[in-house]
N, C-alpha and C positions, 0 to 999 in steps of 0.2 A: 112336306110341309119345308119352306123355306128359311133361310136363317132370320130374315126380318121380321116373320111370323111367329117363329119362336122367340126371340128376342122382345116381341110384343107382349106374349102371353108371360114370360119371366117377370115382365116388368110389370104387369097386372098384379099378378101374384104376389109380389112385393111389396106395390103399394097396396092392396087389400090386406096386408099383415101388420102395414105399417111401418115397413122398412124403405130403408133408401136404397138404392138402385145401384148397386157397386158398380160402374161405368168407367171408373179410371183406367188408364192403361197399364199402371200397375198391379189391380186387384187381377185386372183379365191376364197380365203375366203370370202372376201368381197361380190361381188355380189351372193355368194350361201347365205350367211346370208341375203341380202336386197330380194332375191327370196322366201326366206323361209319365212322371215317376212312378205311379201306381200301375200303369200298365207294364213298366218295367220290371217292378216288382213280381206281376204276375208270370212275365214271361221267364224272367230268372227262376222262379219257382217251379215251373215246369220243365225247365232245362235240366233240374236235379233230379227228374225221375229216371234218366238214363246215365250211366257212367260215361258214354262218349259225350254227352251234351252238358255235361255237369259244369265243367270251366266255361264252358261258354255261358252259361246260368250264372254264375257266380259274377263276370265281368257285366251282364246286365243289369243286375240286382245292383252291382257296386255303382254302376251309373245312375241308375235310379235314385240310389241314396245320393248321389254328386246334385242330382238334378233338383232332388228336394230341398238341400242346402242352399242351392243358390237361389230357390224360390221364395224361401224362408228368410233370405238375407236382404232381401228388397220391401219386406214389410215395412210399412209405414210406421209402425210402433215401436221401431227400434230407436231408440233414442242415443245410442252410442256403440260403436265397433271394439273399441279396447278390449273389455274381456272376452268379447265372442274371439277377436283374433287370438287371443291368448291361448285360450281354451281349444280353438281350432289347430294350434301349432302343438300344444302338449299332446291334445288326442291323436292326431296323424302323427307324432313322432311316437307313440306309447305303441299305436296300433300296427305302424311299420316295424318296429322293436321286434315286438311279441310275434308277428306273422314270419320274420326273415329268421331270427335267431332260435323260435321256438320247437324244441324237437318233436316230432311227427308224433312220439309218445304222449306227449302232452295236451293233444288235442282235447280230450275230455275236459280236463283242468282250464283249458283255456275257453272253452266252449260253457262251462259253469260260471267261470268268474266275468263272463261278459253276459252273460243273463243277469248278474248281481249288477254289475254297472249299468246295464238297460233298464231293469227294474229301480235301482236309485234314481236313476234321471225322472221316470213317471213319478216316481212318489215324492220327488224335490219340488217337481213342478207342481202336482198337486196340493202340497202343502205351502209352498209361495203362492199360489192362486189363492189358497183358503183364507192366507194370512193380508191378501191384498184387497180381499172382499171385506173383511170383518174388522180390517183397519181403516176404512176407508180411502184405500188407493185407487180402488175401483168403485166406479158410481154403481154400475149395476148390480143386484143384488141377486142373492143363489136361488134361483128355482127351484121345486122339489126334483124334476128330471134330472136337471145340472148338479145338484147336490148330491142325488144317488149316483151319478155318475163319477164325480168327485171322489166320493167315499169309497166305491169300489176300487178304483184307480189305485188309492193310498194304501187299502185293506189288502190287496191282492199285492201291488208292487212290494209293499213293507216285510210281507212274508216271504216272497219270491228273493230279495234282498239277502236275509240271513240264510235261507232254505238254500242258495246257490251258493253261498260261503260255506255252508256246511258241507256241499256236495263237494266242493271244490277241496275242502280240508281231507275230507275221507279218500279222495282220488290223489291227494298229492301227499299223503302219509301223515298229514299234522294231525287230525283226528283218526282215530282207531275204526279200521274198514269194517269190523266185525259191529252187529246192533248194539248198541247202548239200552238197555231197558231197565223200567222199575214198576213196581206194583201200581196196578189203575192209568197205566200209562194211557192207553189207547182211550179209556174213558175221558181222562183230563185231557187230553189233546183236542178230542171232538167238542167237549165242553167248551174249550178255550175260542175254537174255530167259531163255534156257534154264537158265542159272547161278542166275537167281534163282527158278525151277521147282523145280531141284535141292535149292536150299538150302531150300525150302520143305517137300520131302521130308523132308530130315533132320530139320528142325523136329518134323516129325510123329512119326518113328521113336525119335529120340535120347532120351537120358535127360533130362526137362524139371530146373530149377531149379539149374544148373551153369553155371558160366562160362562152358563151349563152347557152351552152347544159348542164352546170351545174346548172345554174340559173333555168331554164325550170325544170330541174329533183327537184331539192331541193323545189321548189315553188309548183310542184304536188304533191310532199307528203303532204306539207302544207293545200292545197286545200283539199288532201283525207280528213284529220284528221277532216277538217271543215265539209266536207258534212255527213260523220258519225255522228255528232254532229246534225246537221240540217234535216237530214231525220229521225231520229227517234224522235227529237223533237214532233211533231204533231202525233204520232200514240198513241193511248189510250192503257192503260195496257190490255184490254181485248183481244189486238191483239198480246201481247208480244208472245205466243206461235209459231205464225207464223214467227214473226222477228226473234225471237234466231234461228228456224230452217232454216232459209234466212241466217242469219248471218254465221252461220254455214257453209252452203253453200259456202260464198264467202271465208272465213276462209280455206276450202281446196281448191279451187281453186287459192288461192294465193300461198298456199303450194307446190301445184301441177306446178304451175308456177316457184315458186324457183327451185325446181326438175329440170325443162329445161334449167333455167338459169345456175344452178350448174353441169347439167349432172350426177343428184342423181336419181337415178330410182324408189329407194323404196318412196321418195318425190312425183314424179310423181303418180305413182301407189296410195299410201295411199290419196292424194291431190285430186287424181280425185274422188275414194271410197267418199270421205268425201264430195266434193263436188256437185256429181252426187245424194248420200242418201239425203244429206240437201235440196236439189233443189227439188227432188219427194216430200219429206216427208212435204215442205212447201205447192206444189201442194195438196196434201191429206187434209192438216187442212184446206188451203182456201176452199175446197170443202166441207168438211166438215161443213164449217160455211157458205154455198152457197154465198162466194163471190171471187173476183177476188184480184191478185196482186194488181192491180193499186187501186182497194178501200181499201185494205189494207194499202198499202204504203201512199196513197194522200185522203184517205176517214176520216180522222179525227175522226174514230169511240170513240163513247163515250164523243163528246162534246156536250157542251149545245144546243138544239134544236133551229133553229131560227125562227120557225115557223111552223105552222103545226100539225096536232094530230101526236103524237108519240109513243100511248098507250092506251090503252083500256079504256073505262069509268066506273072509277071506284065508281063513286057518290053513297052514300049509302050502300057501302059494305063495311064490316069488316074483318079482320083475327078473328077465333077462336081459342082460345089458350084451349089446353088441360095439365091435369095435368100428372106428370109422373105415379102415379097408374093407371089412365085410359087408358093410351099408352101401358103400361104394359099389361095389361088384353088383350086388342086388339091384341099384338103380341104375347101374351102367347097360345092364342087359334087359332092363324092363321095358315091355312095350306098351303098358298103359300104367302111368304114376299120375296118382290125385293128391295135389297137397292141400294141406288143412290146416290154413295159417290161425294163429292165435294171438293172445296179448302178451305171450312169450317171446314170438318172433318182433311184436313191434319192441317190447323193452329192450331186446337185443339191439336193434334196428337194424334187423337181418334181410330185409326185402329185396334190397341188390343183389345179395348173395343166391337168395332164393331164386330169382331171375336167371341167374347165370349158371346154376345148376339144371335149371330147366332146359336152358339153349344148349346145354351140354348132351343132355338127354335126347332131345330131339336131333341133333345133328347126328345121333348114332341110331335113327329110327324109330325112337319112343315117341309116345305121345303124352301131353304133359298138360292136364286141366287144375283148376283152382275149384274148390269147393268153400263157399262162403256162407257160413251161418249167420241167422240176422243178428244174432246176438255175442257173436264173437268179438272180443275185445271190449273195450267200456263205454263204447257210445256206438249207436248206431251209423253203421258204413264206416267203420275204424279200418278193416281190412282193404276195403275197396280202396280209400286213401291211399294207405301205406303202398299198396301193389302198383296203383297208378302211378305213384311217385317215381316207382323202380323201373316204368313204362313196361310193365307188363301187358301185353295185350287185351282190350277189352274183352274180346269175345270167347278168351281163356278163363273168364270168372264167372262162374255159375252159382245160382242159388240153391239151396238146400233140395227142393222140391223138382229141381230141374236134374240134378247130379245122383242123387239117392238110389236110384235103378240101376248106377252104372258101378258102383262099389263092387257088385258081385262079379262083374268082369277085369276089376284093376289087379294089377300085378304086384304094386305097392301104394299104399298109403302113408303119405309120409305126414305125419302130426307135428307142426312146429309150433310148440309153447301152449295146445290148446289143450283143454281139460274136458270141462262141463260138456259141451258142445257135442261130444265122441262119447260120453259115458253111457254104456248101456243099461246100467242102472235105471234110468229115465224110462225102458222100457221094461225090464224083469222085476223091479224092486219096488215094491208097494209102499215099502217104509222109508224110500229115499226123500230127501226133500224136491229133487227133481223130476221124482215119479210122474210121467205126463208129457215131461217137454218134450217136443219134437227134436231128434239129435241127427247128427250126420251118421250114416251105416256105415262108418270104417271098420267097425268087425267083421263086414262081410266080404273085405279085401282078402286077397290070398295071402298078402303078408302085408305087416304093419310094423312101420319103423316110428317110434316116438322120441322126439327129441326135445328133452326136458333138463333142468338145471339141476334138481335134486329129487328125491322120493317125496317131496312134501305133496300135499293136497293141492288142488288148484284152488282159484278164489273163490269158490262156494264153501271150501271147507270139508268136502269129502271126497274119501276115495275113489277111485276109477277101477272098476273091474277089467277094463279094456285094457290094462297096463301088465295084468295078469294071464292074459290069454295066450294059451300056446303059440299061435302066429305071431305075437307081437314082441319085439324086442325095443330097448330101451337104448338110446343113443345119449349118455348124460354128459352134460357140459353146457357152456355158454350157445346159444344156436348160431351167433354169429361166427365165432372161433370155429364150432364143429362143421358149418355149411362151406368154411372156406379151405378147410381141410376136405372135405368130401369134395369140391371142385376139383383141386388138387390130384386127387386121387382117380376120382372119375377120367380125368383127361389122360391119365395113364393106364387105364385098364383094358 
């Protein structure tokens, strides 16, 4: 079918629906801009599936956002640009500042706060649109479908705002990372959420533009804000990666609902992409920890045990410390080394020293690979980003399922600030909170060197029996300082 015929069908469809045909150059430009930005978003998301294409994917996504903003700025409904320009300047300045000066260890916190602001924008747009309609600033009344989309947007947007702020607080240390629980907590949280859903249904079926309708709407906003706080409060810090990806999904769904409410195609598409990808990522993260959504949201993982065995019997066992000199000798003469990075490496910002040590081992004829667990760090892909920043070749990074069989042939497994992802209790101890979680087979290596700051437990708050293995030695101290010393010693070994 040619373009003229297609345009005639579109015109006919619009006329049958009693709508004017948008034939102005401005409207065509906006729709083409939105279509282009949507394609760029999809290509950008596709690029993020591979480490060597991730940078390009981010550039495409950023270009898509720029095109979407330009398309929005030519909308004829804009009556003034003063506040828009102020917002663009402030937003661009804040975004540039946190990207340039934000430490890589703070990526999870930055992601959480970004979700909060994105959800806040969607919520405010929904509240403003409802206010305009109910106060006569917009002549077209809200239909049932539009009210449903608007209510969904505001409910999920508001709970995502406070939920993301709570996740940020737990990651940053403003709020205790351990689960905060109280009696009947899950029951009350679930009841409050379904009360919000019930209020949404009331908004759809009730008579609009009444005091009762407005009261229910604004009460639902307040309830959503409260639910966001209460659902994240009992979730432990070890589950924050799943929570962040799930909140990302909520923010995307809220944005997509905003698009339906406002008739904005790019918001519908971009929000759907965000919502679907965040939800799928949450499923993959839960699978990597061998846990369900229900267990993540209501299990209070990391809380103090109420009874029963929750760890291996380590009576009479102790950790064996190793000196920098002895560790350097082992690494200098090892033929096969597997590096297991964890959050301790991120905190110390030691990724550059890790790469330097690996290059020294390779110059001496050894082979170095990096084993990446899906939930290492505090958000998906955290370790990949850190190592990529240090210019570690992408082909040296291996997912858990691709490298686990190689640990039996490994001379030295170098564990840098990782704990739970190498804990054999996940395989051996049915009383452990992490039992059943897939782990890296570091215990099968011929020798294990663990770099950790102290004898304290990891993020999940449980002991790691690997550290008491006869093959395992502990190099205590700050990871960056220890690696710097290791580099010097390997050079002279």
